[in-house]
C-alpha positions, -999 to +999 in steps of 0.1 A: +000-001+000+030+024+009+040+022-028+008+031-041+002+056-019+033+074-029+027+069-067-005+088-062+008+115-044+037+120-075+007+112-100-009+144-080+019+169-078+026+159-120-008+170-130-010+209-138-041+205-153-056+203-118-071+230-107-068+249-071-104+249-067-110+213-073-115+190-046-100+157-049-102+126-030-082+092-041-088+063-024-065+033-022-072-001-011-054-039-009-080-065+003-083-098+010-119-117+010-117-149+027-144-173+021-155-204+034-191-225+030-198-261+042-233-274+038-247-307+056-207-310+066-194-310+030-172-285+020-187-261-011-163-233-013-129-224+003-111-193-014-089-162-004-098-136-030-070-106-033-078-072-048-058-041-053-067-005-067-077+032-063-106+049-064-107+083-076-133+114-071-130+149-077-152+176-075-151+200-105-172+229-110-200+218-086-204+182-097-187+151-092-167+128-116-152+092-103-131+062-121-114+036-105-082+012-120-069-019-105-034-012-125-011+010-100+013+020-117+021+056-125+009+059-156-024+042-150-028+063-116-026+094-132-050+088-165-072+077-138-073+107-116-074+129-153-108+109-164-121+114-132-119+155-139-132+148-168-160+135-160-167+161-132-166+186-158-186+167-179-213+161-154-213+199-144-233+210-173-265+186-166-262+192-128-292+220-120-282+220-082-242+227-079-222+212-049-203+235-029-191+223+003-170+240+033-135+234+030-123+200+055-097+203+080-066+182+070-065+150+093-030+129+090-033+100+108-025+061+105-049+036+123-044-001+127-076-018+142-069-046+168-065-080+155-051-105+177-055-139+153-060-125+118-072-153+098-044-152+068-025-168+099-049-200+098-047-226+073-074-234+051-078-268+069-077-252+102-107-233+093-128-258+074-121-280+106-134-257+129-170-250+109-174-286+103-171-295+140-201-270+145-223-290+116-214-327+131-221-309+172-259-296+156-264-329+138-257-349+162-280-333+186-309-329+160-319-360+147-349-335+127-320-313+111-322-317+069-301-287+062-271-268+078-254-242+061-222-225+076-207-196+060-177-178+069-165-144+054-133-129+064-126-089+049-088-079+057-084-047+045-053-023+040-064+014+029-055+050+025-070+084+021-058+113+005-073+147-004-063+177-021-073+195+012-043+182+025-058+148+047-032+115+044-054+085+063-038+051+066-063+027+079-059-015+087-082-035+098-100-073+099-138-080+101-153-117+106-184-128+101-203-162+107-238-173+096-255-204+103-289-216+084-309-246+097-337-264+086-355-293+106-384-309+097-408-330+119-441-348+109-454-321+076-438-292+097-405-278+087-389-253+116-362-228+102-334-213+125-307-185+116-279-175+140-249-147+131-219-138+151-193-111+140-172-088+147-142-066+139-113-087+149-095-115+135-105-151+144-105-147+184-140-141+176-142-183+180-124-178+213-151-153+225-179-176+207-160-216+217-174-240+192-189-259+214-213-229+229-224-220+194-236-256+194-252-258+223-270-220+221-281-233+183-298-263+200-310-251+229-335-220+208-346-247+180-354-275+198-383-268+215-399-253+184-400-288+168-431-291+193-446-255+192-477-244+173-476-212+151-483-180+166-516-166+166-523-134+142-535-101+153-523-069+172-504-072+201-485-063+229-454-075+228-419-082+239-391-077+211-354-094+221-321-079+208-321-092+181-352-088+160-352-053+176-318-047+158-333-058+124-361-033+126-339-008+140-315-008+111-339-016+084-375+007+093-358+032+115-321+033+105-324+040+065-353+064+067-326+084+090-303+083+058-302+119+045-302+105+011-332+093+015-349+115+041-346+147+015-363+122-008-390+126+008-390+094+032-404+092+065-386+112+083-386+144+061-366+176+069-401+189+083-399+171+111-363+179+127-372+190+161-405+175+165-416+143+183-412+113+161-414+084+185-420+076+222-400+099+250-381+070+262-365+062+225-329+079+222-311+061+185-276+070+174-253+056+149-213+055+160-187+041+140-166+044+171-183+010+187-152-013+189-159-047+177-188-036+161-186-049+125-196-014+117-161+005+136-145+027+113-118+053+127-124+075+096-154+072+066-142+076+030-142+111+030-119+116+052-143+127+078-143+115+117-166+088+125-177+102+158-212+092+174-240+109+161-278+114+181-305+107+155-333+107+180-331+117+216-357+113+243-383+110+209-371+141+193-355+139+157-324+158+158-301+146+130-297+126+097-267+104+091-249+127+064-219+129+039-204+161+027-228+167+001-259+159+026-246+177+049-240+211+030-270+212+013-288+208+046-264+236+064-249+210+092-219+192+097-209+155+079-209+129+102-188+100+094-214+082+074-199+084+038-189+046+033-179+024-003-179-014-003-143-010-020-122+009-041-138+004-074-171+023-060-180+061-048-192+062-011-225+066-002-246+075+031-242+043+049-254+033+087-220+016+107-233+008+141-272+018+147-280+016+182-308+025+208-298+035+239-307+008+269-337+016+291-342+003+327-362-030+326-354-064+330-372-091+311-393-097+340-405-061+342-409-058+306-435-086+305-452-083+339-480-057+326-488-075+296-522-098+306-519-113+266-491-111+242-456-125+229-420-122+235-408-122+196-371-130+192-350-139+161-353-125+128-354-140+092-351-098+077-374-089+053-381-054+039-388-016+047-391+011+025-379+048+028-416+057+049-407+031+076-428+008+063-418-029+070-424-067+071-401-089+088-400-124+101-392-136+133-381-172+143-397-179+178-421-167+202-432-172+242-466-170+247-475-144+277-502-148+297-508-126+327-475-115+331-461-151+331-438-168+299-458-197+288-454-219+258-429-217+231-441-207+195-429-207+158-420-180+142-443-161+119-439-124+107-446-085+120-453-059+102-467-020+105-447+013+104-418+016+125-425+054+131-459+041+147-450+011+159-418+029+180-443+054+193-461+029+213-427+017+232-432+020+269-405+002+284-372-002+270-348-037+285-318-025+306-291-041+284-283-031+254-271-061+229-241-055+199-253-078+173-237-080+139-252-077+105-251-069+067-268-044+044-274-046+005-278-005-001-268-010-038-235-021-022-229-047-002-221-036+039-214-055+070-224-033+098-233-034+135-267-030+154-267-019+189-305-033+199-323-034+238-351-052+243-385-030+239-421-036+250-445-022+225-477-030+201-473-042+169-491-069+144-481-104+140-492-127+111-488-148+085-461-180+086-423-166+095-392-180+082-378-185+044 
């Protein structure tokens, strides 16, 4: 990376045609993606993919131009920078609203995030054996198991960011994500189940979550569902556990709070800034500085520090997640939320680790006032739009009768408008759990979610699962 960085600096110095009025941002990246996939104990994929290159973004005459190249000799880098300027100038004639950005203070920093056990230090055979041990352990305890898929993703990045404003930032980090999908069958019933583990760090993930513990947790959670009835449909008072709350928070609250979607007319439109949009118990934030979260970043891909941003405070809408462009349009500061999947694409507004502040309630206290309702847990994902309308699957439920937990129930779906649902929150759990997640908003991303349990009213219905 150091050699490419020096070549970029020399290329920028050599180009007389670059205007001092142009904002130039160059991102370089050297990435290793490790992928391992086991299905029913059989290896389906074992790969390590290497990529490197630079992405150049230039703001000229009020418009952005972007180029990328994975050929990193001096001439190719130089040509890529020149082409980005040409594209910006060409786009300028079609730009009805010229982009003007305040100057950003230069940052000179080098950051290497903690990684105790780099995935590259493990042989493919060691990793495959580890995943197979989980697969065989679950199979041994669950004769009803029909399919088990285990997928491990490892990202190792070395990056740099250079700008004409004087910033020079180098970063190095590793992220690991493990996803396990089960399908059980008993009689005519099919029971799907899924769990995800992940962090910013290396293979020490499996010291924190020992394979035997992963097996035990999966078996303990899924086995009662084999004899469980389906969850009834209707509007209920429920306790939503952190795993499902995390999905609801990311998809149906987080996305509408991204400035590009908000400015396009989403559920949290600009007119609502300073207004009550949720229960007064609710405080929601986004923070790239949460250590070990999958969305842990020191700087975003515009060189902005990833500090915590309060989005909703005590139910009042305070801010959106911004890149430099949206912040300039709205007359506010960028929040460190401009992120790109890799060097080959320009950054866009993304969540890092979205979270909800914990409350004061234990699980017992959350359920004690519910005469008839459910505890909902686990997630199969789903869909949501920028207005906050959503449909998600949950994996399992527990019946609540007169403030007591009773029988297990199988998963189903929840639906509604998140803004309206969050207005019904009247209690929040005392422990907020850091969860791993992924997102596909135009570009793939791994992210974190920090979620407590919440008590609210929500529509339950349909048959959950995949």
